[in-house]
C-alpha positions in Angstrom: 42.4 48.1 -42.9 43.2 44.6 -43.1 41.6 43.0 -40.1 41.7 39.4 -39.5 38.6 37.1 -38.9 38.2 35.1 -36.0 37.2 35.1 -32.4 38.9 36.5 -29.3 39.9 34.6 -26.2 37.3 36.3 -24.2 34.6 35.2 -26.6 35.6 31.4 -26.7 35.8 31.7 -22.7 32.7 33.2 -22.6 30.5 31.0 -25.0 32.7 27.8 -23.5 31.4 29.0 -20.1 27.6 29.2 -21.6 27.8 26.0 -23.6 29.2 24.1 -20.2 26.3 25.8 -18.1 23.7 24.4 -20.6 25.2 20.9 -20.7 25.2 20.8 -17.0 21.3 22.2 -16.5 20.5 19.4 -19.3 22.3 16.8 -17.3 21.1 17.5 -14.0 17.8 17.8 -15.1 17.7 14.6 -17.0 19.4 12.9 -13.7 16.4 14.2 -11.9 13.8 13.0 -14.2 15.1 9.3 -14.0 15.3 9.3 -10.1 11.6 10.7 -10.0 10.9 7.9 -12.6 12.3 5.1 -10.3 10.4 6.6 -7.2 7.0 6.7 -9.5 7.7 3.1 -10.4 8.7 1.7 -7.4 5.3 3.6 -5.3 3.4 2.0 -8.2 4.8 -1.7 -7.7 4.1 -1.4 -3.8 0.4 0.2 -4.5 -0.2 -2.8 -7.2 1.0 -5.4 -4.7 -0.9 -3.5 -1.4 -4.1 -3.9 -4.0 -3.9 -7.4 -4.7 -3.4 -8.2 -0.6 -6.2 -6.0 -0.1 -8.5 -7.6 -2.8 -7.8 -11.1 -1.2 -8.5 -9.9 2.3 -12.0 -8.3 0.9 -12.8 -11.6 -0.6 -12.2 -13.9 2.6 -14.1 -10.9 4.7 -16.9 -10.8 2.7 -17.8 -14.3 3.2 -16.9 -14.4 6.9 -18.6 -14.7 10.1 -17.9 -14.3 13.9 -16.0 -11.2 13.7 -13.8 -9.9 16.2 -10.9 -7.1 16.5 -7.9 -6.6 18.9 -8.4 -3.8 21.3 -5.5 -1.5 19.3 -7.5 -2.7 15.9 -4.2 -4.4 14.7 -5.7 -7.6 14.2 -9.0 -9.0 12.9 -10.4 -12.6 13.5 -13.3 -14.2 11.9 -14.4 -17.8 10.4 -14.0 -17.8 6.7 -16.2 -19.8 4.3 -13.8 -23.1 4.8 -15.2 -22.9 8.6 -11.3 -21.7 9.6 -10.2 -19.3 12.0 -8.4 -17.0 10.1 -6.6 -13.8 11.4 -4.8 -10.9 9.7 -2.2 -8.3 11.3 0.9 -6.4 10.4 3.8 -8.6 10.5 7.2 -6.4 10.7 6.4 -4.2 7.2 3.9 -6.4 5.8 0.8 -7.9 6.2 0.5 -11.5 7.6 -2.4 -14.1 7.6 -2.8 -17.1 9.8 -5.2 -20.1 9.8 -6.1 -21.7 13.3 -4.3 -20.4 16.6 -2.2 -17.7 16.2 -0.5 -17.1 19.5 2.9 -16.2 17.9 3.9 -13.8 14.8 6.1 -17.0 13.4 2.6 -18.6 12.1 1.4 -16.0 10.1 2.5 -16.1 6.6 3.2 -13.1 4.7 1.1 -11.7 2.0 2.8 -8.8 0.9 6.4 -8.7 -1.1 9.1 -7.9 0.9 9.8 -4.6 -1.0 6.3 -3.4 0.4 6.5 -1.2 3.4 3.3 -1.2 5.6 3.6 1.5 8.4 0.0 1.1 9.0 -2.8 -1.4 9.3 -6.0 -1.1 11.3 -9.3 -2.7 11.2 -12.5 -0.9 12.3 -15.3 -3.3 12.6 -19.1 -2.1 13.2 -22.2 -3.7 13.4 -20.9 -7.1 15.0 -22.0 -6.3 18.5 -24.2 -9.2 20.0 -28.0 -8.6 19.2 -27.1 -6.3 15.8 -28.5 -8.1 13.1 -27.4 -5.9 10.5 -24.2 -6.9 8.6 -20.9 -6.0 10.1 -18.9 -3.5 8.3 -14.9 -3.7 8.4 -12.9 -0.7 7.7 -9.2 -1.5 6.8 -7.1 1.3 6.8 -3.6 0.9 5.6 -0.6 3.5 5.3 1.9 2.2 2.7 5.5 3.9 2.8 6.9 4.5 -0.2 10.3 5.7 -1.3 11.7 9.2 -0.5 9.4 9.6 2.8 6.2 9.4 0.5 3.3 7.5 2.8 0.2 6.8 0.8 -3.3 6.3 3.1 -5.7 3.9 1.8 -8.8 2.8 3.1 -11.4 0.4 2.2 -15.0 -0.6 3.8 -16.4 -4.2 3.4 -19.8 -5.3 4.4 -19.7 -9.1 5.5 -22.5 -10.7 3.6 -25.0 -12.7 6.0 -26.4 -15.0 3.3 -28.1 -17.5 5.7 -30.0 -15.0 7.6 -31.1 -13.6 4.6 -32.4 -16.6 2.9 -34.3 -17.7 6.3 -35.9 -14.2 6.8 -37.2 -14.2 3.0 -39.3 -17.2 3.6 
């Protein structure tokens, strides 16, 4: 019984097919992981940018007075601490800021990076009606459009500081 040791052609084809299938699956998983990482990285950069812009708006709104919002709630106007008339609104796919008369969109300065896509910006103004002595509260509702159709809603509420009235009421 002299049997030669070795693999048959069928065994080689089957093992080669299994090997190629495993390599293909591993490569596909790795490529999808890289793509997911890129999406998360882009979304993280957008969120950092919008957090920075929102913080800038919050600081200015907090010390503002004489608030008014447009009927569609897409623009907020107020007098800032430097006694300037300031407006914020959604311009194209970003957030814009304007000082003074802001009749056209061209005078708004973009605050967000061109990479950040804002699909929603609303300003809900409460407590600023005439005769209301409470501090105005402004709720900023933002929607950030991320890659792959991901949409992240953000909302923050600011209470404007009424420092002069508080000091006068204490004495």
